[in-house]
C-alpha distance (Angstrom), angle and dihedral (degrees) to the residues before:
residue distance angle dihedral
M1 . . .
Q2 3.85 . .
P3 3.82 114.6 .
E4 3.79 120.6 -128.7
P5 3.81 111.7 -95.1
S6 3.80 112.1 -101.4
D7 3.82 140.7 151.7
Q8 3.84 86.0 -101.5
Y9 3.79 93.9 61.0
V10 3.81 118.3 89.9
Q11 3.82 104.3 -155.8
S12 3.78 96.6 -171.6
F13 3.83 91.3 53.3
A14 3.81 89.7 50.7
R15 3.78 90.9 50.6
G16 3.77 91.4 50.6
L17 3.79 90.0 53.8
A18 3.84 88.6 48.7
V19 3.78 88.7 58.2
I20 3.76 90.6 53.9
R21 3.81 93.2 46.6
A22 3.81 90.3 50.3
F23 3.78 89.1 76.0
D24 3.79 115.5 79.6
A25 3.76 142.8 142.6
D26 3.82 91.3 -70.1
H27 3.85 92.8 44.1
P28 3.80 107.6 35.1
R29 3.79 93.0 146.2
M30 3.80 124.0 30.2
T31 3.80 140.6 173.3
L32 3.76 121.4 -123.4
S33 3.82 90.2 -100.4
E34 3.77 92.4 52.4
V35 3.81 92.2 50.2
A36 3.81 90.4 49.9
E37 3.81 91.4 49.6
R38 3.77 94.8 48.3
T39 3.82 94.4 47.8
G40 3.79 99.0 36.7
L41 3.78 90.4 -122.6
T42 3.81 126.8 135.2
R43 3.83 115.2 -104.0
A44 3.83 89.0 -110.8
A45 3.79 93.2 53.3
A46 3.80 92.7 43.2
R47 3.78 89.3 51.8
R48 3.82 92.0 52.5
F49 3.80 93.4 49.7
L50 3.79 92.4 46.0
H51 3.78 93.8 51.1
T52 3.77 91.1 45.5
L53 3.85 88.8 53.2
I54 3.82 89.5 46.9
G55 3.82 89.0 53.1
L56 3.87 89.6 50.7
G57 3.80 91.3 48.1
Y58 3.82 97.5 -114.6
V59 3.84 96.8 110.0
S60 3.78 133.3 36.1
G61 3.78 128.3 -164.6
D62 3.79 141.9 179.8
G63 3.79 95.3 -147.8
R64 3.83 94.6 -85.9
L65 3.78 108.3 35.9
F66 3.80 126.6 47.2
Q67 3.79 129.9 -162.9
L68 3.79 138.5 171.2
T69 3.78 120.4 -99.1
P70 3.83 126.2 -138.2
R71 3.78 87.8 -101.7
V72 3.79 89.5 81.9
L73 3.83 86.6 74.2
E74 3.83 86.0 73.6
L75 3.82 89.1 69.6
G76 3.83 91.4 66.0
F77 3.71 100.4 28.7
S78 3.84 96.5 86.4
Y79 3.79 90.6 54.6
L80 3.78 96.8 43.6
S81 3.79 94.6 42.1
A82 3.84 89.6 56.2
L83 3.79 91.4 56.1
T84 3.78 119.6 97.6
L85 3.80 91.3 -174.7
P86 3.83 98.9 80.7
E87 3.74 92.0 50.5
L88 3.80 92.3 49.6
V89 3.76 95.4 42.9
Q90 3.81 101.5 45.7
P91 3.83 99.3 74.9
H92 3.79 91.0 46.7
L93 3.80 90.8 50.2
E94 3.76 90.0 49.6
A95 3.76 92.5 51.6
L96 3.79 92.0 47.4
S97 3.76 92.4 48.1
H98 3.78 90.6 50.1
E99 3.80 91.3 49.2
L100 3.81 95.4 49.9
G101 3.80 102.0 26.4
E102 3.82 91.1 -129.5
S103 3.80 137.0 110.0
T104 3.78 116.7 -87.9
S105 3.81 130.1 -165.3
A106 3.75 146.4 175.1
S107 3.86 127.5 -147.4
V108 3.76 143.6 171.3
L109 3.78 130.2 -143.6
D110 3.78 120.9 -103.1
G111 3.76 111.1 178.7
A112 3.82 106.5 -60.1
D113 3.81 93.3 -17.3
I114 3.75 137.2 75.6
V115 3.82 118.6 -134.0
Y116 3.83 119.6 -154.5
V117 3.81 113.0 -126.0
A118 3.82 98.6 170.4
R119 3.79 136.5 15.4
V120 3.78 143.7 172.4
P121 3.83 109.7 -163.4
T122 3.82 122.0 -163.5
R123 3.77 100.0 179.6
R124 3.80 135.7 -18.0
I125 3.83 110.8 -92.5
M126 3.83 98.5 158.5
N127 3.80 130.4 67.9
V128 3.79 88.6 -130.2
G129 3.74 116.7 66.6
I130 3.82 113.2 -126.4
T131 3.82 120.7 -141.4
I132 3.81 136.5 154.0
G133 3.75 106.6 -61.0
T134 3.81 95.6 26.5
R135 3.82 111.7 144.2
F136 3.75 128.8 -150.0
P137 3.85 131.0 175.2
A138 3.79 107.6 -91.5
H139 3.77 95.7 -140.5
A140 3.85 93.1 64.4
T141 3.80 99.1 45.1
S142 3.78 134.6 73.6
M143 3.78 94.5 -131.1
G144 3.79 90.1 47.7
R145 3.79 92.1 53.3
V146 3.79 91.2 50.2
L147 3.81 90.0 51.4
L148 3.84 94.5 43.9
A149 3.81 91.0 48.4
A150 3.77 89.8 56.4
L151 3.83 93.9 57.6
P152 3.80 118.0 102.3
D153 3.79 113.5 -105.7
D154 3.82 94.0 -109.2
E155 3.81 89.0 60.2
L156 3.82 98.2 36.5
E157 3.79 99.7 51.1
P158 3.81 97.4 55.3
L159 3.86 88.7 44.2
L160 3.76 93.4 52.5
H161 3.79 93.0 49.9
S162 3.79 93.9 45.7
L163 3.83 94.9 48.5
H164 3.75 115.8 119.5
A165 3.81 87.0 -151.2
E166 3.74 114.1 -168.6
H167 3.79 130.2 -154.8
H168 3.79 101.9 -121.4
T169 3.85 89.3 173.7
D170 3.78 134.3 0.7
R171 3.82 87.0 -93.3
T172 3.77 98.1 57.1
V173 3.81 114.5 120.5
T174 3.79 111.1 -139.1
D175 3.84 105.4 153.6
P176 3.84 107.8 110.0
A177 3.79 93.7 -139.2
E178 3.78 92.9 49.6
L179 3.76 92.1 45.6
R180 3.82 89.3 50.4
A181 3.82 91.3 52.8
I182 3.81 89.8 49.9
L183 3.81 91.8 49.0
D184 3.82 90.5 50.1
E185 3.78 87.8 55.9
V186 3.81 91.3 47.5
R187 3.80 89.6 52.1
A188 3.76 92.1 51.3
Q189 3.81 97.8 46.8
G190 3.79 99.0 34.8
W191 3.78 99.3 -129.0
A192 3.80 140.7 63.7
L193 3.83 133.1 -139.4
V194 3.80 122.8 -164.2
D195 3.79 121.2 -167.3
Q196 3.78 113.7 -157.0
E197 3.84 96.5 -44.7
L198 3.79 96.3 128.6
E199 3.79 96.4 36.9
I200 3.78 132.7 -3.1
G201 3.78 111.3 -106.4
V202 3.85 95.7 28.5
R203 3.78 127.0 102.0
S204 3.78 127.9 177.8
I205 3.77 141.4 178.6
A206 3.83 124.9 -157.4
A207 3.80 141.3 -171.3
P208 3.80 132.6 -166.1
V209 3.82 127.7 -102.7
H210 3.84 116.2 -144.4
A211 3.79 133.7 -148.6
R212 3.80 120.2 -137.4
D213 3.82 90.7 -88.6
G214 3.79 91.1 55.4
S215 3.78 97.1 -106.9
V216 3.76 119.1 137.2
I217 3.76 109.3 -110.8
A218 3.84 101.9 164.6
A219 3.76 145.0 -3.8
V220 3.80 133.4 -128.8
N221 3.79 126.6 -156.1
V222 3.74 148.0 -177.8
S223 3.85 118.7 -141.3
G224 3.68 132.4 -170.8
A225 3.79 145.8 163.1
A226 3.81 113.9 -78.3
A227 3.86 89.1 -133.8
T228 3.78 91.8 63.8
S229 3.83 103.4 21.9
S230 3.80 110.4 65.5
L231 3.80 120.4 -166.1
E232 3.82 87.9 -112.8
R233 3.84 90.3 53.7
L234 3.79 92.1 50.1
R235 3.80 91.5 52.3
D236 3.81 100.2 37.9
E237 3.79 102.0 35.4
Y238 3.82 110.4 17.0
L239 3.76 99.9 38.6
P240 3.85 99.0 58.5
A241 3.85 89.8 48.7
L242 3.82 91.6 46.2
L243 3.82 94.0 49.4
R244 3.79 90.0 47.9
T245 3.86 89.7 51.4
A246 3.77 92.2 47.7
A247 3.80 89.9 51.5
Q248 3.79 90.1 51.2
I249 3.79 91.1 51.3
D250 3.82 89.9 48.9
E251 3.80 88.8 53.5
A252 3.81 92.2 48.2
L253 3.79 89.9 50.7
R254 3.80 92.1 51.0
H255 3.76 91.7 52.2
S256 3.80 92.8 44.0
G257 3.81 92.8 57.0
A258 3.76 88.1 -134.0
T259 3.80 101.9 151.4
G260 3.79 116.3 167.8
A261 3.83 91.1 0.9
V262 3.78 88.6 141.1
R263 3.76 116.5 49.2
């Protein structure tokens, strides 16, 4: 979402961040031309930003291919290190994963995306590797729907109508009215199930995590392969264990005094 031009907006800084964001799991190393194409910058501008980032230690290159360095982790460390949620959630996710034999995760909402803040993988079931900081579109994920459903109507409605919702599979729901109906159901039942809307072959079920004041600050989920995790199994076996885990995390947050730890 592009911000409105103003004297408070530093365009060059935004473009530099766009260069960093251009690198991802599918594009870990890129040529100058590829960076320019993915960011919409000219080759000359892309070159300046890349060499600035090289000078700052965030990018490395061999003259033809460029890639991020581990130093980019510093950019998110201050935020993540201030969170108490990942520390509190992790042991509960580990116990749930051990109980069900499936991958478990926690995420927070950032605009129209979810961002993973904790995860216990059992095996890789998606084409894209998921790590802390991985982002996915909220509308196509179980955790995203839990988090969207928790928004007040005056925040949710504009978001739904400004979404550039993509069809990740032929099952992905993108129509705002249909999404709103689904989110109303999620609000009423207190959990969300997504069947192969982000990637064919992957199903997940999610529940909310609450702060001491009752507000939803995060979501936790269980995900599995569609071949082995039927919809009935998700509802009958995974859901009770997931809701129990979410309640335990809520209790831990109440005792920790961590209100508003995740923004």
